[in-house]
C-alpha positions as CSV (number, residue, x, y, z in Angstrom):
1,M,-8.0,-5.6,-14.5
2,L,-6.2,-2.3,-14.6
3,T,-4.0,-1.4,-17.5
4,P,-2.3,1.9,-18.6
5,A,-4.6,4.0,-20.8
6,P,-3.8,3.9,-24.5
7,H,-2.6,7.5,-24.4
8,V,-0.1,6.8,-21.6
9,H,3.5,5.8,-22.1
10,H,5.8,4.8,-19.2
11,A,9.4,3.9,-18.5
12,T,11.0,2.7,-15.3
13,G,14.6,3.4,-14.2
14,P,16.6,3.1,-11.0
15,Y,15.1,6.1,-9.4
16,G,11.4,5.5,-10.3
17,T,8.9,5.5,-13.1
18,A,8.1,8.3,-15.5
19,V,4.5,8.3,-16.9
20,L,3.6,10.5,-19.9
21,D,0.0,11.3,-20.4
22,I,0.0,12.4,-24.1
23,R,-3.7,13.4,-24.1
24,R,-3.2,15.9,-21.2
25,G,0.5,16.7,-22.1
26,T,1.6,16.0,-18.5
27,W,4.3,13.9,-16.9
28,L,3.8,11.9,-13.7
29,M,7.1,11.1,-11.9
30,L,6.8,8.2,-9.5
31,D,9.3,7.6,-6.7
32,P,10.5,4.0,-6.0
33,E,7.6,3.2,-3.7
34,A,5.0,4.5,-6.1
35,S,6.9,2.6,-8.9
36,K,6.3,-0.7,-6.9
37,I,2.6,0.0,-7.1
38,W,2.7,0.9,-10.8
39,H,4.7,-2.3,-11.5
40,A,2.3,-4.4,-9.5
41,V,-0.6,-3.1,-11.5
42,T,0.9,-3.1,-14.9
43,V,3.0,-6.2,-14.8
44,R,1.5,-8.5,-12.1
45,G,-2.0,-7.4,-12.9
46,G,-3.0,-6.3,-9.4
47,T,-1.9,-5.2,-5.9
48,A,-2.7,-8.4,-4.0
49,G,0.0,-9.0,-1.4
50,L,1.8,-5.7,-2.1
51,A,0.9,-4.1,1.2
52,D,2.7,-6.8,3.1
53,E,5.7,-6.6,0.7
54,I,6.1,-2.9,1.4
55,A,4.9,-2.8,5.1
56,V,6.6,-5.8,6.7
57,P,10.3,-4.9,5.9
58,T,9.8,-1.3,7.1
59,G,7.7,-2.1,10.2
60,Q,4.6,-0.4,9.0
61,D,1.0,-1.5,9.4
62,P,0.0,-3.5,6.3
63,Q,-3.6,-2.3,6.6
64,Q,-2.7,1.3,6.5
65,V,-0.3,0.7,3.6
66,G,-3.0,-1.2,1.8
67,E,-5.4,1.8,2.2
68,Q,-2.7,4.1,0.8
69,I,-2.1,1.8,-2.1
70,T,-5.9,1.7,-2.9
71,A,-6.1,5.5,-2.7
72,F,-3.2,5.9,-5.0
73,V,-4.5,3.4,-7.6
74,N,-8.0,5.1,-7.4
75,A,-6.4,8.5,-8.1
76,L,-4.6,7.0,-11.2
77,V,-7.9,5.7,-12.4
78,T,-9.7,8.9,-11.7
79,T,-7.2,10.9,-13.7
80,G,-7.4,8.5,-16.6
81,V,-3.8,7.2,-16.4
82,L,-5.1,3.7,-15.6
83,V,-8.1,2.1,-17.2
84,D,-10.2,-0.6,-15.6
85,T,-10.8,-3.1,-18.5
86,A,-13.5,-4.8,-16.5
87,R,-15.7,-1.7,-16.6
88,P,-17.5,-0.7,-19.8
89,A,-16.0,2.5,-21.4
90,R,-17.9,5.7,-20.7
91,R,-19.8,6.8,-23.7
92,K,-19.3,10.4,-24.9
93,R,-22.4,12.4,-25.3
94,R,-23.0,13.6,-28.8
95,W,-25.1,16.6,-29.4
96,R,-27.6,16.6,-32.2
97,R,-28.2,19.7,-34.3
């Protein structure tokens, strides 16, 4: 299951979602479409069925939209904004003296 990282704060408004990564000191501003993905991950627990919800009303191909959703979510995981709780945490290397 994906969840926001402990060092991430977020708030959603009428124009999208603002995500603050305190560790990196950066903001990520999500437009309404990206906010739907963020909401699906953080509230619903996943993106199942989201591609159809976005694609069908706009006449887009659900498969292509699904691929874009997957790429976006993977980018959020790669940057550390989202954390996969099913994976064990990476251990930091400690140097001995």
